[in-house]
Each structure stands twice: as structure tokens, then as C-alpha cells.
C-alpha positions in Angstrom: 0.0 -0.1 -0.1 1.4 3.5 -0.6 2.5 5.8 2.1 1.6 9.4 3.1 5.1 10.6 3.5 4.5 13.5 5.9 3.1 11.4 8.5 3.9 7.6 7.6 0.4 6.4 7.2 -0.6 3.6 4.8 -3.1 4.9 2.4 -5.8 3.3 -0.1 -4.5 4.2 -3.3 -8.2 4.1 -4.8 -9.6 6.3 -2.1 -6.6 8.7 -0.8 -6.2 11.7 -3.1 -3.0 11.9 -5.1 -0.9 14.1 -7.1 1.7 13.0 -9.8 4.9 15.2 -9.9 7.9 14.6 -12.3 6.7 10.9 -12.5 6.1 10.5 -8.9 2.6 10.0 -7.8 2.1 11.3 -4.1 -0.9 9.6 -2.1 -2.2 11.8 1.0 -4.0 11.0 4.1 -5.1 14.4 4.9 -5.2 18.0 3.3 -2.5 18.9 5.5 -0.3 16.4 4.2 -1.3 17.6 0.9 -0.4 21.0 1.1 3.0 20.1 2.7 4.2 18.3 -0.1 3.1 20.5 -2.7 4.8 23.3 -0.8 8.0 21.6 -0.9 7.8 19.4 -3.8 12.0 18.8 -4.3 12.2 17.9 -0.6 9.5 14.9 -0.8 10.5 14.1 -4.6 14.2 13.3 -2.3 12.1 11.2 0.4 10.3 9.3 -2.3 13.6 8.3 -3.9 14.9 7.0 -0.8 14.6 3.5 0.6 11.4 3.0 3.0 13.4 2.7 5.8 14.9 5.9 5.3 11.8 7.6 4.4 10.3 6.7 8.0 12.6 9.3 9.4 10.7 12.4 7.9 7.4 10.9 8.8 6.0 13.3 11.7 2.8 14.2 13.0 3.3 18.1 12.0 0.6 18.7 14.6 -2.7 17.3 13.1 -1.6 13.5 14.4 -1.1 13.8 17.9 -1.5 10.2 18.1 -1.6 7.5 15.8 -4.4 7.4 13.6 -5.0 3.4 14.0 -3.4 1.4 16.8 -1.5 -1.7 16.4 -4.6 -3.5 15.4 -5.9 -1.3 12.9 -8.3 0.3 15.5 -9.3 4.0 14.4 -9.1 6.5 17.3 -11.1 9.3 15.7 -8.9 10.6 12.8 -10.8 11.1 9.8 -8.1 12.3 7.4 -10.8 13.7 5.0 -12.0 10.3 3.9 -15.6 10.7 5.2 -16.0 13.7 3.1 -14.6 12.0 -0.2 -17.0 8.7 0.6 -19.7 11.5 1.0 -19.2 13.4 -2.6 -18.7 9.7 -4.5 -21.8 8.6 -2.5 -23.6 12.0 -4.1 -22.1 11.4 -7.7 -23.6 7.8 -7.7 -26.7 9.1 -6.3 -26.7 11.6 -9.2 -26.0 9.0 -11.7 -28.7 6.6 -10.8 -31.4 8.9 -9.6 -33.5 8.3 -12.8 -33.2 4.9 -12.6 -34.4 4.8 -8.8 -37.2 7.3 -9.7 -38.5 4.7 -12.3 
């Protein structure tokens, strides 16, 4: 699974927002992480080129992750990272697409 470099969280590549820059695709768990990468793309391109063990040194909480989003068992501790909003947008799109069929 891809990793959100600024915080180190793994993300679902099909659900997470992404940005392609200089042939590297960055995935994000939050808007804060996306803004951080886009503000300093050269730094994060260098991180992306490093081995995974080195990349972890650059992962930090930068404030919006005071605690891990998921514990060692994968349980969520209240961090949404914008996933709920993306799901709502996708659901709304599907609803608009299928509304004529539902109405009959």
C-alpha cells in the first residue's frame, strides 16, 4: 500500500487523494499532508527516492496527528483525514447518476 510521506500512514491508493509530480505519484491521508508536499515538492521527491527505512525518518505528526490514527490492531481512534468527505462526494455522485433509474 502507498504511504503518505509527511505522516507515514499507509493509504488506500483507490480512495486517497493523489498528486503526480515529475513522474512520482504522491498519496495523502489529509489535506494538511497534501499541502505540505505541494509546498516543498523537491524535498518530498528526494524522500520518495529513498529506501522505505529512510523515508520513515521524515514522517512526523506536524500537529494534526497528535496520536497514531490507528493502533497496532488497525483500530481507528477518531481521525478521519478527509476520508468521510471523499466518501460522501462519491456517494453523492452515484446518487445523481442512478437517481433517474431509482425514480422509475
